[in-house]
Each structure stands twice: as structure tokens, then as C-alpha cells.
Predicted model as a PDB file, atoms N, CA, C, CB and O in Angstrom, pLDDT in the B-factor column:
MODEL        1                                                                  
ATOM      1  N   UNK A   1      41.208 -67.498-118.835  1.00 83.00           N  
ATOM      2  CA  UNK A   1      40.428 -67.541-117.600  1.00 83.00           C  
ATOM      3  C   UNK A   1      40.880 -68.743-116.783  1.00 83.00           C  
ATOM      4  CB  UNK A   1      38.896 -67.611-117.898  1.00 83.00           C  
ATOM      5  O   UNK A   1      41.208 -69.793-117.336  1.00 83.00           O  
ATOM      6  N   UNK A   2      40.894 -68.583-115.477  1.00 94.00           N  
ATOM      7  CA  UNK A   2      41.305 -69.652-114.565  1.00 94.00           C  
ATOM      8  C   UNK A   2      40.286 -70.785-114.579  1.00 94.00           C  
ATOM      9  CB  UNK A   2      41.479 -69.108-113.133  1.00 94.00           C  
ATOM     10  O   UNK A   2      39.103 -70.577-114.847  1.00 94.00           O  
ATOM     11  N   UNK A   3      40.766 -71.966-114.290  1.00 97.00           N  
ATOM     12  CA  UNK A   3      39.901 -73.148-114.252  1.00 97.00           C  
ATOM     13  C   UNK A   3      39.892 -73.722-112.844  1.00 97.00           C  
ATOM     14  CB  UNK A   3      40.372 -74.219-115.276  1.00 97.00           C  
ATOM     15  O   UNK A   3      40.862 -73.585-112.099  1.00 97.00           O  
ATOM     16  N   UNK A   4      38.775 -74.372-112.486  1.00 97.00           N  
ATOM     17  CA  UNK A   4      38.667 -75.067-111.214  1.00 97.00           C  
ATOM     18  C   UNK A   4      38.186 -76.485-111.473  1.00 97.00           C  
ATOM     19  CB  UNK A   4      37.709 -74.323-110.247  1.00 97.00           C  
ATOM     20  O   UNK A   4      37.410 -76.731-112.396  1.00 97.00           O  
ATOM     21  N   UNK A   5      38.651 -77.410-110.653  1.00 98.00           N  
ATOM     22  CA  UNK A   5      38.201 -78.800-110.709  1.00 98.00           C  
ATOM     23  C   UNK A   5      37.260 -79.011-109.533  1.00 98.00           C  
ATOM     24  CB  UNK A   5      39.413 -79.814-110.669  1.00 98.00           C  
ATOM     25  O   UNK A   5      37.587 -78.684-108.393  1.00 98.00           O  
ATOM     26  N   UNK A   6      36.090 -79.563-109.826  1.00 98.00           N  
ATOM     27  CA  UNK A   6      35.074 -79.793-108.803  1.00 98.00           C  
ATOM     28  C   UNK A   6      34.855 -81.289-108.709  1.00 98.00           C  
ATOM     29  CB  UNK A   6      33.734 -79.039-109.129  1.00 98.00           C  
ATOM     30  O   UNK A   6      34.537 -81.935-109.707  1.00 98.00           O  
ATOM     31  N   UNK A   7      35.024 -81.854-107.504  1.00 98.00           N  
ATOM     32  CA  UNK A   7      34.882 -83.288-107.295  1.00 98.00           C  
ATOM     33  C   UNK A   7      33.801 -83.539-106.264  1.00 98.00           C  
ATOM     34  CB  UNK A   7      36.216 -83.922-106.852  1.00 98.00           C  
ATOM     35  O   UNK A   7      33.813 -82.939-105.189  1.00 98.00           O  
ATOM     36  N   UNK A   8      32.872 -84.419-106.582  1.00 98.00           N  
ATOM     37  CA  UNK A   8      31.816 -84.765-105.634  1.00 98.00           C  
ATOM     38  C   UNK A   8      32.382 -85.760-104.633  1.00 98.00           C  
ATOM     39  CB  UNK A   8      30.561 -85.353-106.363  1.00 98.00           C  
ATOM     40  O   UNK A   8      32.834 -86.838-105.020  1.00 98.00           O  
ATOM     41  N   UNK A   9      32.362 -85.409-103.347  1.00 97.00           N  
ATOM     42  CA  UNK A   9      32.961 -86.256-102.326  1.00 97.00           C  
ATOM     43  C   UNK A   9      31.932 -86.867-101.378  1.00 97.00           C  
ATOM     44  CB  UNK A   9      33.962 -85.463-101.537  1.00 97.00           C  
ATOM     45  O   UNK A   9      32.258 -87.778-100.616  1.00 97.00           O  
ATOM     46  N   UNK A  10      30.700 -86.376-101.417  1.00 97.00           N  
ATOM     47  CA  UNK A  10      29.651 -86.939-100.570  1.00 97.00           C  
ATOM     48  C   UNK A  10      28.442 -87.285-101.429  1.00 97.00           C  
ATOM     49  CB  UNK A  10      29.257 -85.949 -99.440  1.00 97.00           C  
ATOM     50  O   UNK A  10      28.251 -86.738-102.515  1.00 97.00           O  
ATOM     51  N   UNK A  11      27.643 -88.192-100.924  1.00 96.00           N  
ATOM     52  CA  UNK A  11      26.486 -88.669-101.658  1.00 96.00           C  
ATOM     53  C   UNK A  11      25.375 -87.624-101.722  1.00 96.00           C  
ATOM     54  CB  UNK A  11      25.964 -89.938-101.027  1.00 96.00           C  
ATOM     55  O   UNK A  11      25.231 -86.785-100.833  1.00 96.00           O  
ATOM     56  N   UNK A  12      24.600 -87.699-102.793  1.00 95.00           N  
ATOM     57  CA  UNK A  12      23.471 -86.793-102.955  1.00 95.00           C  
ATOM     58  C   UNK A  12      22.190 -87.360-102.343  1.00 95.00           C  
ATOM     59  CB  UNK A  12      23.253 -86.496-104.426  1.00 95.00           C  
ATOM     60  O   UNK A  12      21.145 -86.710-102.383  1.00 95.00           O  
ATOM     61  N   UNK A  13      22.263 -88.553-101.782  1.00 95.00           N  
ATOM     62  CA  UNK A  13      21.095 -89.164-101.145  1.00 95.00           C  
ATOM     63  C   UNK A  13      20.683 -88.313 -99.942  1.00 95.00           C  
ATOM     64  CB  UNK A  13      21.398 -90.638-100.707  1.00 95.00           C  
ATOM     65  O   UNK A  13      21.536 -87.859 -99.179  1.00 95.00           O  
ATOM     66  N   UNK A  14      19.414 -88.106 -99.779  1.00 95.00           N  
ATOM     67  CA  UNK A  14      18.813 -87.305 -98.703  1.00 95.00           C  
ATOM     68  C   UNK A  14      19.109 -85.811 -98.816  1.00 95.00           C  
ATOM     69  CB  UNK A  14      19.302 -87.804 -97.370  1.00 95.00           C  
ATOM     70  O   UNK A  14      18.907 -85.076 -97.849  1.00 95.00           O  
ATOM     71  N   UNK A  15      19.574 -85.353 -99.953  1.00 95.00           N  
ATOM     72  CA  UNK A  15      19.755 -83.921-100.180  1.00 95.00           C  
ATOM     73  C   UNK A  15      18.465 -83.345-100.746  1.00 95.00           C  
ATOM     74  CB  UNK A  15      20.952 -83.649-101.140  1.00 95.00           C  
ATOM     75  O   UNK A  15      17.704 -84.067-101.391  1.00 95.00           O  
ATOM     76  N   UNK A  16      18.204 -82.068-100.521  1.00 97.00           N  
ATOM     77  CA  UNK A  16      17.031 -81.439-101.130  1.00 97.00           C  
ATOM     78  C   UNK A  16      17.129 -81.479-102.654  1.00 97.00           C  
ATOM     79  CB  UNK A  16      16.886 -79.984-100.644  1.00 97.00           C  
ATOM     80  O   UNK A  16      18.224 -81.555-103.212  1.00 97.00           O  
ATOM     81  N   UNK A  17      16.000 -81.429-103.303  1.00 97.00           N  
ATOM     82  CA  UNK A  17      15.947 -81.508-104.768  1.00 97.00           C  
ATOM     83  C   UNK A  17      16.711 -80.365-105.422  1.00 97.00           C  
ATOM     84  CB  UNK A  17      14.499 -81.498-105.245  1.00 97.00           C  
ATOM     85  O   UNK A  17      17.277 -80.540-106.502  1.00 97.00           O  
ATOM     86  N   UNK A  18      16.736 -79.210-104.792  1.00 97.00           N  
ATOM     87  CA  UNK A  18      17.457 -78.062-105.351  1.00 97.00           C  
ATOM     88  C   UNK A  18      18.948 -78.370-105.436  1.00 97.00           C  
ATOM     89  CB  UNK A  18      17.217 -76.794-104.496  1.00 97.00           C  
ATOM     90  O   UNK A  18      19.592 -78.027-106.428  1.00 97.00           O  
ATOM     91  N   UNK A  19      19.503 -79.009-104.414  1.00 97.00           N  
ATOM     92  CA  UNK A  19      20.924 -79.341-104.424  1.00 97.00           C  
ATOM     93  C   UNK A  19      21.221 -80.431-105.449  1.00 97.00           C  
ATOM     94  CB  UNK A  19      21.377 -79.786-103.031  1.00 97.00           C  
ATOM     95  O   UNK A  19      22.281 -80.413-106.074  1.00 97.00           O  
ATOM     96  N   UNK A  20      20.306 -81.373-105.628  1.00 97.00           N  
ATOM     97  CA  UNK A  20      20.501 -82.409-106.651  1.00 97.00           C  
ATOM     98  C   UNK A  20      20.515 -81.786-108.039  1.00 97.00           C  
ATOM     99  CB  UNK A  20      19.396 -83.484-106.561  1.00 97.00           C  
ATOM    100  O   UNK A  20      21.322 -82.172-108.884  1.00 97.00           O  
ATOM    101  N   UNK A  21      19.625 -80.822-108.283  1.00 97.00           N  
ATOM    102  CA  UNK A  21      19.606 -80.145-109.583  1.00 97.00           C  
ATOM    103  C   UNK A  21      20.868 -79.320-109.794  1.00 97.00           C  
ATOM    104  CB  UNK A  21      18.370 -79.248-109.701  1.00 97.00           C  
ATOM    105  O   UNK A  21      21.359 -79.214-110.919  1.00 97.00           O  
ATOM    106  N   UNK A  22      21.398 -78.734-108.724  1.00 98.00           N  
ATOM    107  CA  UNK A  22      22.644 -77.976-108.834  1.00 98.00           C  
ATOM    108  C   UNK A  22      23.801 -78.893-109.203  1.00 98.00           C  
ATOM    109  CB  UNK A  22      22.947 -77.244-107.520  1.00 98.00           C  
ATOM    110  O   UNK A  22      24.626 -78.536-110.045  1.00 98.00           O  
ATOM    111  N   UNK A  23      23.875 -80.069-108.586  1.00 97.00           N  
ATOM    112  CA  UNK A  23      24.923 -81.031-108.940  1.00 97.00           C  
ATOM    113  C   UNK A  23      24.782 -81.463-110.398  1.00 97.00           C  
ATOM    114  CB  UNK A  23      24.866 -82.264-108.010  1.00 97.00           C  
ATOM    115  O   UNK A  23      25.781 -81.603-111.104  1.00 97.00           O  
ATOM    116  N   UNK A  24      23.551 -81.673-110.847  1.00 97.00           N  
ATOM    117  CA  UNK A  24      23.323 -82.029-112.249  1.00 97.00           C  
ATOM    118  C   UNK A  24      23.781 -80.910-113.177  1.00 97.00           C  
ATOM    119  CB  UNK A  24      21.839 -82.338-112.489  1.00 97.00           C  
ATOM    120  O   UNK A  24      24.382 -81.173-114.219  1.00 97.00           O  
ATOM    121  N   UNK A  25      23.501 -79.666-112.804  1.00 97.00           N  
ATOM    122  CA  UNK A  25      23.894 -78.526-113.631  1.00 97.00           C  
ATOM    123  C   UNK A  25      25.412 -78.388-113.701  1.00 97.00           C  
ATOM    124  CB  UNK A  25      23.276 -77.238-113.086  1.00 97.00           C  
ATOM    125  O   UNK A  25      25.950 -77.926-114.707  1.00 97.00           O  
ATOM    126  N   UNK A  26      26.098 -78.785-112.640  1.00 97.00           N  
ATOM    127  CA  UNK A  26      27.556 -78.757-112.644  1.00 97.00           C  
ATOM    128  C   UNK A  26      28.142 -79.928-113.434  1.00 97.00           C  
ATOM    129  CB  UNK A  26      28.083 -78.778-111.216  1.00 97.00           C  
ATOM    130  O   UNK A  26      29.323 -79.913-113.780  1.00 97.00           O  
ATOM    131  N   UNK A  27      27.327 -80.933-113.718  1.00 97.00           N  
ATOM    132  CA  UNK A  27      27.806 -82.096-114.461  1.00 97.00           C  
ATOM    133  C   UNK A  27      28.248 -83.237-113.576  1.00 97.00           C  
ATOM    134  CB  UNK A  27      28.933 -81.701-115.344  1.00 97.00           C  
ATOM    135  O   UNK A  27      28.925 -84.157-114.036  1.00 97.00           O  
ATOM    136  N   UNK A  28      27.873 -83.189-112.307  1.00 97.00           N  
ATOM    137  CA  UNK A  28      28.251 -84.234-111.355  1.00 97.00           C  
ATOM    138  C   UNK A  28      27.081 -85.196-111.157  1.00 97.00           C  
ATOM    139  CB  UNK A  28      28.685 -83.615-109.999  1.00 97.00           C  
ATOM    140  O   UNK A  28      26.001 -84.792-110.726  1.00 97.00           O  
ATOM    141  N   UNK A  29      27.306 -86.470-111.474  1.00 96.00           N  
ATOM    142  CA  UNK A  29      26.233 -87.453-111.374  1.00 96.00           C  
ATOM    143  C   UNK A  29      26.591 -88.624-110.468  1.00 96.00           C  
ATOM    144  CB  UNK A  29      25.880 -87.966-112.746  1.00 96.00           C  
ATOM    145  O   UNK A  29      25.705 -89.350-110.017  1.00 96.00           O  
ATOM    146  N   UNK A  30      27.896 -88.818-110.192  1.00 95.00           N  
ATOM    147  CA  UNK A  30      28.329 -89.947-109.375  1.00 95.00           C  
ATOM    148  C   UNK A  30      29.353 -89.481-108.345  1.00 95.00           C  
ATOM    149  CB  UNK A  30      28.920 -91.069-110.258  1.00 95.00           C  
ATOM    150  O   UNK A  30      29.951 -88.414-108.479  1.00 95.00           O  
ATOM    151  N   UNK A  31      29.539 -90.295-107.327  1.00 96.00           N  
ATOM    152  CA  UNK A  31      30.563 -90.033-106.325  1.00 96.00           C  
ATOM    153  C   UNK A  31      31.945 -90.089-106.971  1.00 96.00           C  
ATOM    154  CB  UNK A  31      30.464 -91.047-105.161  1.00 96.00           C  
ATOM    155  O   UNK A  31      32.178 -90.864-107.899  1.00 96.00           O  
ATOM    156  N   UNK A  32      32.851 -89.262-106.470  1.00 97.00           N  
ATOM    157  CA  UNK A  32      34.249 -89.192-106.926  1.00 97.00           C  
ATOM    158  C   UNK A  32      34.394 -88.778-108.380  1.00 97.00           C  
ATOM    159  CB  UNK A  32      34.914 -90.521-106.729  1.00 97.00           C  
ATOM    160  O   UNK A  32      35.470 -88.936-108.956  1.00 97.00           O  
ATOM    161  N   UNK A  33      33.356 -88.263-108.977  1.00 97.00           N  
ATOM    162  CA  UNK A  33      33.438 -87.746-110.348  1.00 97.00           C  
ATOM    163  C   UNK A  33      33.991 -86.327-110.293  1.00 97.00           C  
ATOM    164  CB  UNK A  33      32.035 -87.774-111.058  1.00 97.00           C  
ATOM    165  O   UNK A  33      33.630 -85.542-109.416  1.00 97.00           O  
ATOM    166  N   UNK A  34      34.865 -86.009-111.235  1.00 98.00           N  
ATOM    167  CA  UNK A  34      35.482 -84.686-111.285  1.00 98.00           C  
ATOM    168  C   UNK A  34      35.148 -84.012-112.603  1.00 98.00           C  
ATOM    169  CB  UNK A  34      37.009 -84.783-111.100  1.00 98.00           C  
ATOM    170  O   UNK A  34      35.214 -84.634-113.663  1.00 98.00           O  
ATOM    171  N   UNK A  35      34.788 -82.732-112.534  1.00 98.00           N  
ATOM    172  CA  UNK A  35      34.546 -81.925-113.728  1.00 98.00           C  
ATOM    173  C   UNK A  35      35.381 -80.659-113.626  1.00 98.00           C  
ATOM    174  CB  UNK A  35      33.029 -81.583-113.890  1.00 98.00           C  
ATOM    175  O   UNK A  35      35.722 -80.212-112.531  1.00 98.00           O  
ATOM    176  N   UNK A  36      35.707 -80.088-114.777  1.00 98.00           N  
ATOM    177  CA  UNK A  36      36.498 -78.860-114.827  1.00 98.00           C  
ATOM    178  C   UNK A  36      35.631 -77.763-115.422  1.00 98.00           C  
ATOM    179  CB  UNK A  36      37.809 -79.056-115.660  1.00 98.00           C  
ATOM    180  O   UNK A  36      35.040 -77.931-116.489  1.00 98.00           O  
ATOM    181  N   UNK A  37      35.562 -76.629-114.717  1.00 97.00           N  
ATOM    182  CA  UNK A  37      34.803 -75.466-115.172  1.00 97.00           C  
ATOM    183  C   UNK A  37      35.676 -74.237-115.059  1.00 97.00           C  
ATOM    184  CB  UNK A  37      33.497 -75.288-114.357  1.00 97.00           C  
ATOM    185  O   UNK A  37      36.687 -74.240-114.357  1.00 97.00           O  
ATOM    186  N   UNK A  38      35.280 -73.188-115.754  1.00 97.00           N  
ATOM    187  CA  UNK A  38      35.980 -71.912-115.618  1.00 97.00           C  
ATOM    188  C   UNK A  38      35.579 -71.258-114.297  1.00 97.00           C  
ATOM    189  CB  UNK A  38      35.663 -70.970-116.820  1.00 97.00           C  
ATOM    190  O   UNK A  38      34.490 -71.490-113.773  1.00 97.00           O  
ATOM    191  N   UNK A  39      36.476 -70.447-113.783  1.00 95.00           N  
ATOM    192  CA  UNK A  39      36.280 -69.782-112.499  1.00 95.00           C  
ATOM    193  C   UNK A  39      35.479 -68.501-112.710  1.00 95.00           C  
ATOM    194  CB  UNK A  39      37.643 -69.474-111.819  1.00 95.00           C  
ATOM    195  O   UNK A  39      36.034 -67.403-112.732  1.00 95.00           O  
ATOM    196  N   UNK A  40      34.155 -68.662-112.867  1.00 96.00           N  
ATOM    197  CA  UNK A  40      33.265 -67.523-113.105  1.00 96.00           C  
ATOM    198  C   UNK A  40      32.261 -67.444-111.950  1.00 96.00           C  
ATOM    199  CB  UNK A  40      32.525 -67.657-114.490  1.00 96.00           C  
ATOM    200  O   UNK A  40      32.009 -68.449-111.285  1.00 96.00           O  
ATOM    201  N   UNK A  41      31.691 -66.268-111.707  1.00 96.00           N  
ATOM    202  CA  UNK A  41      30.777 -66.098-110.568  1.00 96.00           C  
ATOM    203  C   UNK A  41      29.573 -67.047-110.582  1.00 96.00           C  
ATOM    204  CB  UNK A  41      30.282 -64.681-110.538  1.00 96.00           C  
ATOM    205  O   UNK A  41      29.127 -67.476-109.517  1.00 96.00           O  
ATOM    206  N   UNK A  42      29.046 -67.378-111.741  1.00 96.00           N  
ATOM    207  CA  UNK A  42      27.878 -68.255-111.781  1.00 96.00           C  
ATOM    208  C   UNK A  42      28.220 -69.662-111.302  1.00 96.00           C  
ATOM    209  CB  UNK A  42      27.307 -68.309-113.194  1.00 96.00           C  
ATOM    210  O   UNK A  42      27.436 -70.279-110.581  1.00 96.00           O  
ATOM    211  N   UNK A  43      29.376 -70.171-111.696  1.00 97.00           N  
ATOM    212  CA  UNK A  43      29.811 -71.499-111.251  1.00 97.00           C  
ATOM    213  C   UNK A  43      30.143 -71.463-109.761  1.00 97.00           C  
ATOM    214  CB  UNK A  43      31.040 -71.981-112.070  1.00 97.00           C  
ATOM    215  O   UNK A  43      29.785 -72.382-109.025  1.00 97.00           O  
ATOM    216  N   UNK A  44      30.822 -70.414-109.315  1.00 96.00           N  
ATOM    217  CA  UNK A  44      31.169 -70.305-107.900  1.00 96.00           C  
ATOM    218  C   UNK A  44      29.924 -70.217-107.018  1.00 96.00           C  
ATOM    219  CB  UNK A  44      32.056 -69.085-107.670  1.00 96.00           C  
ATOM    220  O   UNK A  44      29.928 -70.713-105.892  1.00 96.00           O  
ATOM    221  N   UNK A  45      28.869 -69.595-107.520  1.00 97.00           N  
ATOM    222  CA  UNK A  45      27.610 -69.533-106.778  1.00 97.00           C  
ATOM    223  C   UNK A  45      26.973 -70.900-106.642  1.00 97.00           C  
ATOM    224  CB  UNK A  45      26.643 -68.581-107.455  1.00 97.00           C  
ATOM    225  O   UNK A  45      26.428 -71.238-105.592  1.00 97.00           O  
ATOM    226  N   UNK A  46      27.043 -71.693-107.713  1.00 97.00           N  
ATOM    227  CA  UNK A  46      26.503 -73.053-107.636  1.00 97.00           C  
ATOM    228  C   UNK A  46      27.325 -73.901-106.681  1.00 97.00           C  
ATOM    229  CB  UNK A  46      26.470 -73.705-109.026  1.00 97.00           C  
ATOM    230  O   UNK A  46      26.769 -74.694-105.922  1.00 97.00           O  
ATOM    231  N   UNK A  47      28.637 -73.744-106.710  1.00 97.00           N  
ATOM    232  CA  UNK A  47      29.501 -74.494-105.797  1.00 97.00           C  
ATOM    233  C   UNK A  47      29.216 -74.104-104.350  1.00 97.00           C  
ATOM    234  CB  UNK A  47      30.985 -74.251-106.132  1.00 97.00           C  
ATOM    235  O   UNK A  47      29.250 -74.953-103.459  1.00 97.00           O  
ATOM    236  N   UNK A  48      28.940 -72.846-104.117  1.00 97.00           N  
ATOM    237  CA  UNK A  48      28.638 -72.387-102.758  1.00 97.00           C  
ATOM    238  C   UNK A  48      27.388 -73.072-102.213  1.00 97.00           C  
ATOM    239  CB  UNK A  48      28.454 -70.861-102.737  1.00 97.00           C  
ATOM    240  O   UNK A  48      27.313 -73.360-101.019  1.00 97.00           O  
ATOM    241  N   UNK A  49      26.411 -73.333-103.073  1.00 97.00           N  
ATOM    242  CA  UNK A  49      25.170 -73.974-102.631  1.00 97.00           C  
ATOM    243  C   UNK A  49      25.375 -75.429-102.235  1.00 97.00           C  
ATOM    244  CB  UNK A  49      24.127 -73.891-103.724  1.00 97.00           C  
ATOM    245  O   UNK A  49      24.620 -75.956-101.418  1.00 97.00           O  
ATOM    246  N   UNK A  50      26.386 -76.090-102.800  1.00 97.00           N  
ATOM    247  CA  UNK A  50      26.617 -77.508-102.502  1.00 97.00           C  
ATOM    248  C   UNK A  50      28.025 -77.725-101.949  1.00 97.00           C  
ATOM    249  CB  UNK A  50      26.406 -78.366-103.767  1.00 97.00           C  
ATOM    250  O   UNK A  50      28.606 -78.794-102.138  1.00 97.00           O  
ATOM    251  N   UNK A  51      28.574 -76.725-101.270  1.00 97.00           N  
ATOM    252  CA  UNK A  51      29.953 -76.788-100.777  1.00 97.00           C  
ATOM    253  C   UNK A  51      30.211 -77.969 -99.849  1.00 97.00           C  
ATOM    254  CB  UNK A  51      30.293 -75.514-100.059  1.00 97.00           C  
ATOM    255  O   UNK A  51      31.347 -78.434 -99.753  1.00 97.00           O  
ATOM    256  N   UNK A  52      29.182 -78.462 -99.165  1.00 97.00           N  
ATOM    257  CA  UNK A  52      29.349 -79.584 -98.249  1.00 97.00           C  
ATOM    258  C   UNK A  52      29.407 -80.931 -98.971  1.00 97.00           C  
ATOM    259  CB  UNK A  52      28.221 -79.595 -97.245  1.00 97.00           C  
ATOM    260  O   UNK A  52      29.726 -81.950 -98.358  1.00 97.00           O  
ATOM    261  N   UNK A  53      29.099 -80.938-100.268  1.00 97.00           N  
ATOM    262  CA  UNK A  53      29.103 -82.176-101.044  1.00 97.00           C  
ATOM    263  C   UNK A  53      30.282 -82.268-102.000  1.00 97.00           C  
ATOM    264  CB  UNK A  53      27.820 -82.298-101.819  1.00 97.00           C  
ATOM    265  O   UNK A  53      30.563 -83.346-102.525  1.00 97.00           O  
ATOM    266  N   UNK A  54      30.973 -81.168-102.234  1.00 98.00           N  
ATOM    267  CA  UNK A  54      32.019 -81.137-103.246  1.00 98.00           C  
ATOM    268  C   UNK A  54      33.336 -80.628-102.661  1.00 98.00           C  
ATOM    269  CB  UNK A  54      31.591 -80.260-104.424  1.00 98.00           C  
ATOM    270  O   UNK A  54      33.388 -80.049-101.575  1.00 98.00           O  
ATOM    271  N   UNK A  55      34.402 -80.875-103.438  1.00 98.00           N  
ATOM    272  CA  UNK A  55      35.738 -80.376-103.114  1.00 98.00           C  
ATOM    273  C   UNK A  55      36.242 -79.615-104.333  1.00 98.00           C  
ATOM    274  CB  UNK A  55      36.722 -81.549-102.717  1.00 98.00           C  
ATOM    275  O   UNK A  55      36.177 -80.122-105.453  1.00 98.00           O  
ATOM    276  N   UNK A  56      36.742 -78.408-104.125  1.00 97.00           N  
ATOM    277  CA  UNK A  56      37.170 -77.553-105.235  1.00 97.00           C  
ATOM    278  C   UNK A  56      38.674 -77.358-105.162  1.00 97.00           C  
ATOM    279  CB  UNK A  56      36.439 -76.182-105.203  1.00 97.00           C  
ATOM    280  O   UNK A  56      39.233 -77.084-104.100  1.00 97.00           O  
ATOM    281  N   UNK A  57      39.329 -77.508-106.335  1.00 97.00           N  
ATOM    282  CA  UNK A  57      40.757 -77.224-106.429  1.00 97.00           C  
ATOM    283  C   UNK A  57      41.001 -76.353-107.639  1.00 97.00           C  
ATOM    284  CB  UNK A  57      41.589 -78.527-106.513  1.00 97.00           C  
ATOM    285  O   UNK A  57      40.353 -76.518-108.672  1.00 97.00           O  
ATOM    286  N   UNK A  58      41.938 -75.423-107.514  1.00 96.00           N  
ATOM    287  CA  UNK A  58      42.301 -74.544-108.634  1.00 96.00           C  
ATOM    288  C   UNK A  58      43.295 -75.267-109.518  1.00 96.00           C  
ATOM    289  CB  UNK A  58      42.893 -73.192-108.131  1.00 96.00           C  
ATOM    290  O   UNK A  58      44.160 -75.998-109.034  1.00 96.00           O  
ATOM    291  N   UNK A  59      43.165 -75.057-110.816  1.00 92.00           N  
ATOM    292  CA  UNK A  59      44.106 -75.662-111.766  1.00 92.00           C  
ATOM    293  C   UNK A  59      45.067 -74.635-112.290  1.00 92.00           C  
ATOM    294  CB  UNK A  59      43.368 -76.317-112.925  1.00 92.00           C  
ATOM    295  O   UNK A  59      45.934 -74.958-113.102  1.00 92.00           O  
TER     296      UNK A  59                                                      
ENDMDL                                                                          
END                                                                             
């Protein structure tokens, strides 16, 4: 299965609580932190909800 790297590029300050929980579920807790996940619909849906806070690259 393909992998994607997700990097948090903007701060979570002043974001709604739902978006903060989504970042936590993705494993992102700090700025410039990068996590690697498989390219599955559930992960892509979470990324879509916080697309303005993260940067996605295919591996």
C-alpha cells in the first residue's frame, strides 16, 4: 500500500476543537512534525478536514 507523509505547517491555536482532535488522531502534536501513514480513505478524510494546517507528500 502507498504511504503518505503528513507535516503540520500551521499552528493549531485558534482552531476548532474538532480540528485539534483530528490532528491528535493523525499523531501531529507540534509544528513541523511529520508522520507517515498509509494512503487509505480514512486517513485521507482526516487530512481533508485539516488541509489548511498540513502538507501532504507521497512517498
